[in-house]
MIVODO-283680 format. One record per residue (C-alpha): residue in one letter; chain; x, y, z. Coordinates in Angstrom, 1 decimal. Example, Ala and Ser with C-alpha at 12.3 -4.5 7.8 and 13.67 -1.06 7.14 Angstrom:
2
(rec 'A', 'A', (12.3, -4.5, 7.8))
(rec 'S', 'A', (13.7, -1.1, 7.1))
END
This chain:
83
(rec 'M', 'A', (-4.1, 5.0, -23.7))
(rec 'I', 'A', (-2.6, 5.8, -20.3))
(rec 'Q', 'A', (-5.7, 7.5, -19.0))
(rec 'I', 'A', (-7.9, 4.4, -19.8))
(rec 'E', 'A', (-5.4, 2.1, -18.1))
(rec 'F', 'A', (-5.3, 4.2, -15.0))
(rec 'S', 'A', (-9.1, 4.2, -14.7))
(rec 'V', 'A', (-9.1, 0.4, -15.0))
(rec 'V', 'A', (-6.4, 0.0, -12.3))
(rec 'L', 'A', (-8.1, 2.5, -10.0))
(rec 'R', 'A', (-11.4, 0.6, -10.3))
(rec 'Q', 'A', (-9.7, -2.8, -9.7))
(rec 'Q', 'A', (-7.9, -1.5, -6.6))
(rec 'R', 'A', (-11.1, 0.1, -5.2))
(rec 'T', 'A', (-13.2, -3.0, -5.8))
(rec 'S', 'A', (-10.6, -5.4, -4.5))
(rec 'K', 'A', (-10.7, -3.4, -1.2))
(rec 'R', 'A', (-14.5, -3.6, -1.3))
(rec 'L', 'A', (-14.8, 0.2, -1.2))
(rec 'T', 'A', (-17.6, 2.2, -2.8))
(rec 'Q', 'A', (-16.7, 5.2, -4.8))
(rec 'Q', 'A', (-18.0, 7.3, -1.9))
(rec 'A', 'A', (-15.9, 5.5, 0.7))
(rec 'L', 'A', (-12.8, 6.0, -1.4))
(rec 'A', 'A', (-13.6, 9.7, -1.9))
(rec 'D', 'A', (-14.0, 10.1, 1.8))
(rec 'A', 'A', (-10.8, 8.2, 2.6))
(rec 'A', 'A', (-8.7, 10.1, 0.0))
(rec 'N', 'A', (-10.3, 13.5, 0.8))
(rec 'L', 'A', (-11.5, 13.8, -2.8))
(rec 'S', 'A', (-15.0, 14.4, -4.1))
(rec 'L', 'A', (-17.3, 11.6, -5.3))
(rec 'R', 'A', (-17.6, 13.3, -8.6))
(rec 'F', 'A', (-13.9, 13.4, -9.1))
(rec 'I', 'A', (-13.6, 9.6, -8.3))
(rec 'Q', 'A', (-16.4, 9.0, -10.8))
(rec 'E', 'A', (-14.6, 11.1, -13.4))
(rec 'L', 'A', (-11.3, 9.2, -12.9))
(rec 'E', 'A', (-12.9, 5.8, -13.1))
(rec 'G', 'A', (-15.1, 7.0, -16.0))
(rec 'N', 'A', (-12.0, 8.0, -18.0))
(rec 'K', 'A', (-13.0, 11.7, -17.9))
(rec 'K', 'A', (-10.1, 13.0, -15.9))
(rec 'Q', 'A', (-6.4, 12.2, -15.5))
(rec 'P', 'A', (-4.8, 12.2, -12.0))
(rec 'T', 'A', (-2.0, 14.4, -11.0))
(rec 'L', 'A', (0.8, 13.0, -8.8))
(rec 'R', 'A', (-0.8, 14.6, -5.8))
(rec 'T', 'A', (-4.1, 12.9, -6.7))
(rec 'I', 'A', (-2.3, 9.5, -7.0))
(rec 'L', 'A', (-0.8, 10.0, -3.6))
(rec 'F', 'A', (-4.2, 10.8, -2.1))
(rec 'L', 'A', (-5.8, 7.8, -3.8))
(rec 'S', 'A', (-3.0, 5.6, -2.6))
(rec 'Y', 'A', (-3.5, 6.7, 1.0))
(rec 'G', 'A', (-7.3, 6.2, 0.7))
(rec 'L', 'A', (-6.8, 2.7, -0.7))
(rec 'G', 'A', (-4.1, 1.8, 1.8))
(rec 'V', 'A', (-1.7, 0.9, -1.0))
(rec 'N', 'A', (1.7, 2.0, -2.2))
(rec 'P', 'A', (1.5, 4.5, -5.1))
(rec 'N', 'A', (3.4, 1.9, -7.1))
(rec 'Q', 'A', (0.4, -0.3, -7.1))
(rec 'L', 'A', (-1.5, 2.3, -9.1))
(rec 'I', 'A', (1.3, 3.3, -11.3))
(rec 'T', 'A', (3.2, 0.1, -12.1))
(rec 'P', 'A', (0.4, -1.7, -13.9))
(rec 'V', 'A', (-0.1, 1.3, -16.1))
(rec 'W', 'A', (3.6, 1.7, -16.8))
(rec 'N', 'A', (3.9, -2.0, -17.7))
(rec 'K', 'A', (1.2, -2.0, -20.2))
(rec 'W', 'A', (2.1, 1.4, -21.7))
(rec 'S', 'A', (5.8, 0.6, -22.0))
(rec 'K', 'A', (5.2, -2.6, -24.0))
(rec 'N', 'A', (4.3, -0.5, -27.0))
(rec 'N', 'A', (7.1, -0.2, -29.6))
(rec 'N', 'A', (6.9, 3.5, -29.5))
(rec 'P', 'A', (5.3, 4.4, -26.1))
(rec 'Y', 'A', (5.4, 8.1, -26.8))
(rec 'S', 'A', (2.9, 7.7, -29.6))
(rec 'D', 'A', (0.2, 6.9, -27.0))
(rec 'L', 'A', (0.5, 10.1, -25.0))
(rec 'D', 'A', (-2.5, 12.4, -25.0))
END
């Protein structure tokens, strides 16, 4: 599922930068609770949120989106996985 993949990518990016969830929340101008919900697979990000997260992580938005796209698009029928 796309949502699960995004939560994994977000957590990997955050931990690779040695940021706590609180530090990312502060840097991205988002709440700690929202970061927890994203990483916990409870929420899906909007494009605006992805941009804020990218800024907070100091990465290009592609670094959050491309790994999700690559895994998702390998499915024979990628549209069957949308939720």
